[in-house]
KOLKENU-630065 format. One record per residue (C-alpha): x, y, z; residue number from 0. Coordinates in steps of 0.25 Angstrom, whole numbers. Layout:
<rs>
px: X; py: Y; pz: Z; n: NUM;
...
</rs>
This chain:
<rs>
px: 0; py: 0; pz: 0; n: 0;
px: 4; py: 14; pz: -3; n: 1;
px: 1; py: 24; pz: 7; n: 2;
px: 4; py: 39; pz: 3; n: 3;
px: 5; py: 48; pz: 16; n: 4;
px: -2; py: 61; pz: 13; n: 5;
px: 1; py: 68; pz: 27; n: 6;
px: 8; py: 61; pz: 38; n: 7;
px: 5; py: 72; pz: 48; n: 8;
px: -10; py: 71; pz: 46; n: 9;
px: -10; py: 56; pz: 45; n: 10;
px: -17; py: 57; pz: 31; n: 11;
px: -14; py: 46; pz: 21; n: 12;
px: -17; py: 43; pz: 7; n: 13;
px: -18; py: 28; pz: 4; n: 14;
px: -16; py: 22; pz: -9; n: 15;
px: -19; py: 7; pz: -9; n: 16;
px: -15; py: -2; pz: -21; n: 17;
px: -22; py: -15; pz: -25; n: 18;
px: -9; py: -21; pz: -31; n: 19;
px: -12; py: -18; pz: -45; n: 20;
px: -5; py: -5; pz: -47; n: 21;
px: -16; py: 4; pz: -44; n: 22;
px: -20; py: 12; pz: -31; n: 23;
px: -34; py: 8; pz: -27; n: 24;
px: -38; py: 16; pz: -15; n: 25;
px: -34; py: 30; pz: -9; n: 26;
px: -39; py: 38; pz: 2; n: 27;
px: -34; py: 50; pz: 10; n: 28;
px: -36; py: 45; pz: 25; n: 29;
px: -31; py: 49; pz: 39; n: 30;
px: -29; py: 36; pz: 47; n: 31;
px: -33; py: 42; pz: 60; n: 32;
px: -46; py: 49; pz: 56; n: 33;
px: -50; py: 42; pz: 42; n: 34;
px: -53; py: 50; pz: 30; n: 35;
px: -52; py: 65; pz: 33; n: 36;
px: -53; py: 78; pz: 27; n: 37;
px: -39; py: 86; pz: 29; n: 38;
px: -30; py: 97; pz: 25; n: 39;
px: -15; py: 95; pz: 24; n: 40;
px: -4; py: 101; pz: 16; n: 41;
px: 0; py: 87; pz: 12; n: 42;
px: 15; py: 89; pz: 13; n: 43;
px: 19; py: 75; pz: 17; n: 44;
px: 14; py: 67; pz: 6; n: 45;
px: 22; py: 54; pz: 3; n: 46;
px: 21; py: 40; pz: -3; n: 47;
px: 23; py: 29; pz: 7; n: 48;
px: 26; py: 15; pz: 2; n: 49;
px: 21; py: 4; pz: 13; n: 50;
px: 24; py: -10; pz: 13; n: 51;
px: 11; py: -17; pz: 18; n: 52;
px: 19; py: -30; pz: 21; n: 53;
px: 29; py: -24; pz: 29; n: 54;
px: 21; py: -12; pz: 35; n: 55;
px: 31; py: -2; pz: 32; n: 56;
px: 34; py: 10; pz: 24; n: 57;
px: 43; py: 6; pz: 11; n: 58;
px: 46; py: 20; pz: 7; n: 59;
px: 40; py: 35; pz: 7; n: 60;
px: 41; py: 46; pz: -3; n: 61;
px: 37; py: 60; pz: 2; n: 62;
px: 29; py: 68; pz: -8; n: 63;
px: 28; py: 81; pz: 2; n: 64;
px: 17; py: 89; pz: -4; n: 65;
px: 15; py: 81; pz: -16; n: 66;
px: 1; py: 75; pz: -17; n: 67;
px: 1; py: 60; pz: -21; n: 68;
px: -9; py: 55; pz: -31; n: 69;
px: -11; py: 41; pz: -36; n: 70;
px: -2; py: 30; pz: -31; n: 71;
px: -1; py: 17; pz: -39; n: 72;
px: 7; py: 4; pz: -36; n: 73;
px: 13; py: -7; pz: -46; n: 74;
px: 7; py: -21; pz: -44; n: 75;
px: 19; py: -26; pz: -35; n: 76;
px: 19; py: -12; pz: -28; n: 77;
px: 33; py: -9; pz: -32; n: 78;
px: 30; py: 3; pz: -40; n: 79;
px: 22; py: 15; pz: -36; n: 80;
px: 17; py: 27; pz: -44; n: 81;
px: 11; py: 40; pz: -39; n: 82;
px: 7; py: 53; pz: -43; n: 83;
px: 8; py: 67; pz: -37; n: 84;
px: -1; py: 79; pz: -37; n: 85;
px: 2; py: 93; pz: -37; n: 86;
px: 13; py: 99; pz: -36; n: 87;
px: 21; py: 86; pz: -39; n: 88;
px: 13; py: 81; pz: -50; n: 89;
px: 23; py: 69; pz: -53; n: 90;
px: 22; py: 54; pz: -55; n: 91;
px: 30; py: 45; pz: -46; n: 92;
px: 34; py: 30; pz: -47; n: 93;
px: 41; py: 23; pz: -36; n: 94;
px: 45; py: 9; pz: -33; n: 95;
px: 44; py: 2; pz: -19; n: 96;
px: 59; py: 2; pz: -17; n: 97;
px: 60; py: 17; pz: -16; n: 98;
px: 54; py: 30; pz: -13; n: 99;
px: 62; py: 36; pz: -24; n: 100;
px: 53; py: 38; pz: -36; n: 101;
px: 56; py: 30; pz: -48; n: 102;
px: 48; py: 40; pz: -56; n: 103;
px: 46; py: 55; pz: -51; n: 104;
px: 40; py: 62; pz: -64; n: 105;
px: 42; py: 76; pz: -67; n: 106;
px: 29; py: 84; pz: -64; n: 107;
px: 18; py: 79; pz: -73; n: 108;
px: 9; py: 91; pz: -73; n: 109;
px: 9; py: 106; pz: -72; n: 110;
px: 0; py: 107; pz: -60; n: 111;
px: -9; py: 95; pz: -59; n: 112;
px: -8; py: 82; pz: -50; n: 113;
px: -3; py: 69; pz: -55; n: 114;
px: -15; py: 61; pz: -49; n: 115;
px: -15; py: 47; pz: -54; n: 116;
px: -5; py: 36; pz: -55; n: 117;
px: -4; py: 21; pz: -59; n: 118;
px: 7; py: 12; pz: -60; n: 119;
px: 8; py: -1; pz: -69; n: 120;
px: 8; py: -15; pz: -63; n: 121;
px: 23; py: -16; pz: -64; n: 122;
px: 26; py: -2; pz: -61; n: 123;
px: 33; py: 1; pz: -74; n: 124;
px: 24; py: 12; pz: -78; n: 125;
px: 15; py: 22; pz: -70; n: 126;
px: 3; py: 31; pz: -76; n: 127;
px: 0; py: 45; pz: -69; n: 128;
px: -12; py: 54; pz: -71; n: 129;
px: -12; py: 69; pz: -70; n: 130;
px: -24; py: 78; pz: -68; n: 131;
px: -30; py: 92; pz: -69; n: 132;
px: -24; py: 101; pz: -80; n: 133;
px: -13; py: 91; pz: -83; n: 134;
px: -21; py: 78; pz: -84; n: 135;
px: -12; py: 67; pz: -91; n: 136;
px: -8; py: 52; pz: -90; n: 137;
px: 7; py: 49; pz: -88; n: 138;
px: 14; py: 36; pz: -90; n: 139;
px: 27; py: 34; pz: -83; n: 140;
px: 37; py: 22; pz: -82; n: 141;
px: 45; py: 19; pz: -70; n: 142;
px: 58; py: 23; pz: -76; n: 143;
px: 56; py: 38; pz: -80; n: 144;
px: 50; py: 51; pz: -74; n: 145;
px: 45; py: 55; pz: -87; n: 146;
px: 32; py: 49; pz: -92; n: 147;
px: 31; py: 39; pz: -103; n: 148;
px: 20; py: 46; pz: -108; n: 149;
px: 9; py: 57; pz: -105; n: 150;
px: -5; py: 58; pz: -110; n: 151;
px: -12; py: 72; pz: -107; n: 152;
px: -27; py: 70; pz: -106; n: 153;
px: -37; py: 79; pz: -114; n: 154;
px: -39; py: 92; pz: -106; n: 155;
px: -29; py: 87; pz: -96; n: 156;
px: -39; py: 80; pz: -89; n: 157;
px: -36; py: 73; pz: -75; n: 158;
px: -31; py: 59; pz: -76; n: 159;
px: -38; py: 53; pz: -63; n: 160;
px: -38; py: 38; pz: -67; n: 161;
px: -27; py: 28; pz: -72; n: 162;
px: -26; py: 13; pz: -75; n: 163;
px: -14; py: 5; pz: -80; n: 164;
px: -14; py: -10; pz: -85; n: 165;
px: -4; py: -19; pz: -78; n: 166;
px: 4; py: -21; pz: -90; n: 167;
px: 6; py: -6; pz: -91; n: 168;
px: 1; py: -6; pz: -105; n: 169;
px: -12; py: 2; pz: -103; n: 170;
px: -16; py: 15; pz: -95; n: 171;
px: -30; py: 19; pz: -92; n: 172;
px: -32; py: 34; pz: -88; n: 173;
px: -45; py: 43; pz: -87; n: 174;
px: -47; py: 57; pz: -84; n: 175;
px: -54; py: 64; pz: -72; n: 176;
px: -60; py: 74; pz: -82; n: 177;
px: -64; py: 72; pz: -96; n: 178;
px: -67; py: 58; pz: -95; n: 179;
px: -55; py: 53; pz: -103; n: 180;
px: -51; py: 38; pz: -103; n: 181;
px: -38; py: 33; pz: -109; n: 182;
px: -31; py: 20; pz: -111; n: 183;
px: -16; py: 21; pz: -114; n: 184;
px: -5; py: 12; pz: -118; n: 185;
px: 8; py: 14; pz: -110; n: 186;
px: 15; py: 16; pz: -123; n: 187;
px: 8; py: 29; pz: -127; n: 188;
px: 1; py: 41; pz: -122; n: 189;
px: -10; py: 40; pz: -132; n: 190;
px: -22; py: 33; pz: -127; n: 191;
px: -25; py: 19; pz: -133; n: 192;
px: -40; py: 23; pz: -131; n: 193;
px: -47; py: 34; pz: -124; n: 194;
px: -62; py: 37; pz: -120; n: 195;
px: -70; py: 49; pz: -115; n: 196;
px: -81; py: 49; pz: -105; n: 197;
px: -88; py: 62; pz: -106; n: 198;
px: -91; py: 71; pz: -94; n: 199;
px: -84; py: 61; pz: -85; n: 200;
px: -72; py: 62; pz: -75; n: 201;
px: -65; py: 49; pz: -73; n: 202;
px: -57; py: 45; pz: -61; n: 203;
px: -57; py: 29; pz: -61; n: 204;
px: -50; py: 20; pz: -71; n: 205;
px: -45; py: 5; pz: -72; n: 206;
px: -39; py: -1; pz: -85; n: 207;
px: -40; py: -17; pz: -87; n: 208;
px: -27; py: -24; pz: -85; n: 209;
px: -26; py: -27; pz: -100; n: 210;
px: -29; py: -12; pz: -104; n: 211;
px: -42; py: -16; pz: -112; n: 212;
px: -51; py: -7; pz: -105; n: 213;
px: -53; py: 3; pz: -94; n: 214;
px: -63; py: 8; pz: -85; n: 215;
px: -66; py: 22; pz: -79; n: 216;
px: -75; py: 28; pz: -70; n: 217;
px: -79; py: 43; pz: -67; n: 218;
px: -89; py: 53; pz: -64; n: 219;
px: -100; py: 47; pz: -73; n: 220;
px: -101; py: 36; pz: -62; n: 221;
px: -98; py: 26; pz: -73; n: 222;
px: -87; py: 16; pz: -76; n: 223;
px: -83; py: 16; pz: -91; n: 224;
px: -75; py: 5; pz: -97; n: 225;
px: -67; py: 7; pz: -110; n: 226;
px: -60; py: -4; pz: -119; n: 227;
px: -46; py: 0; pz: -124; n: 228;
px: -47; py: -7; pz: -138; n: 229;
px: -62; py: -4; pz: -140; n: 230;
px: -64; py: 10; pz: -136; n: 231;
px: -78; py: 11; pz: -140; n: 232;
px: -82; py: -1; pz: -131; n: 233;
px: -84; py: 4; pz: -117; n: 234;
px: -94; py: 2; pz: -106; n: 235;
px: -99; py: 10; pz: -94; n: 236;
px: -106; py: 7; pz: -81; n: 237;
px: -113; py: 15; pz: -71; n: 238;
px: -108; py: 16; pz: -57; n: 239;
px: -116; py: 27; pz: -51; n: 240;
px: -104; py: 33; pz: -44; n: 241;
px: -90; py: 38; pz: -47; n: 242;
px: -80; py: 26; pz: -49; n: 243;
px: -68; py: 30; pz: -41; n: 244;
px: -59; py: 19; pz: -46; n: 245;
px: -60; py: 7; pz: -56; n: 246;
px: -53; py: -6; pz: -56; n: 247;
px: -53; py: -16; pz: -67; n: 248;
px: -50; py: -31; pz: -62; n: 249;
px: -38; py: -38; pz: -69; n: 250;
px: -41; py: -47; pz: -80; n: 251;
px: -36; py: -59; pz: -72; n: 252;
px: -46; py: -56; pz: -61; n: 253;
px: -56; py: -67; pz: -58; n: 254;
px: -67; py: -56; pz: -55; n: 255;
px: -66; py: -50; pz: -69; n: 256;
px: -65; py: -52; pz: -84; n: 257;
px: -61; py: -38; pz: -86; n: 258;
px: -63; py: -36; pz: -101; n: 259;
px: -75; py: -33; pz: -111; n: 260;
px: -73; py: -35; pz: -126; n: 261;
px: -80; py: -39; pz: -138; n: 262;
px: -94; py: -37; pz: -133; n: 263;
px: -93; py: -50; pz: -124; n: 264;
px: -99; py: -48; pz: -110; n: 265;
px: -88; py: -48; pz: -100; n: 266;
px: -88; py: -45; pz: -85; n: 267;
px: -80; py: -33; pz: -80; n: 268;
px: -77; py: -31; pz: -65; n: 269;
px: -72; py: -17; pz: -62; n: 270;
px: -70; py: -13; pz: -47; n: 271;
px: -75; py: 1; pz: -45; n: 272;
px: -72; py: 9; pz: -33; n: 273;
px: -82; py: 20; pz: -32; n: 274;
px: -82; py: 32; pz: -24; n: 275;
px: -92; py: 27; pz: -14; n: 276;
px: -91; py: 12; pz: -15; n: 277;
px: -84; py: 0; pz: -20; n: 278;
px: -91; py: -10; pz: -29; n: 279;
px: -88; py: -21; pz: -39; n: 280;
px: -94; py: -19; pz: -52; n: 281;
px: -97; py: -31; pz: -63; n: 282;
px: -101; py: -27; pz: -77; n: 283;
px: -105; py: -35; pz: -89; n: 284;
px: -99; py: -28; pz: -101; n: 285;
px: -106; py: -30; pz: -115; n: 286;
</rs>
């Protein structure tokens, strides 16, 4: 488990928990003594702390001082860690478990907007970052360079608030908070393999299938939309009646899912939706 200490003096923490598949799964601002609280602070003691659950000890710390820490993501084996920072730092970071010295500390990625999202590949060789506000973009980094492999600037610089990465690092999913834009990229190019637009919707949740064949997104229209990479006109949508805050598509090998829909054959798709108010497991028949 990664624990980011926001302010030690106020005993307030920001927890990022990983399910071991390279994706942060849950986060909450909390005070262990008082439960969730409203608070004010200068947040001048931000740091990343890597803790060994088995040994119940701190492996290393990395001080960020006043820099706000965005999303945190772990590789499958927990060896590599990706994180992003808000203003004024606005950088991408990649660490290994062996040292608190970053393998990658990028240059500032935006003029004055936070880098809010991060996701690392299963083997830790690549990481993707999303920026927001007036500098919305998707950045792909490798672990051996502080310069991005590529950058994709979103239309109207819309904020990138949702990312997905296939385990083989081949395909990347991204969605914008404003503008309703959805993308699938190959890691080999900053030009989308395919893209879609959901009008008048802000998107904040996304996951991509392990083989990159489709992705699912959720947003302010209280629906989940599913798009297929190689058949961009074939898609599906489902009403949830509330905002989907997170989406997770089960692995193709899961006994609980045959996670594809193709050739107009009825398949069963299981997607785990973490909504704002509850957690449910939905099962859909797709025609």
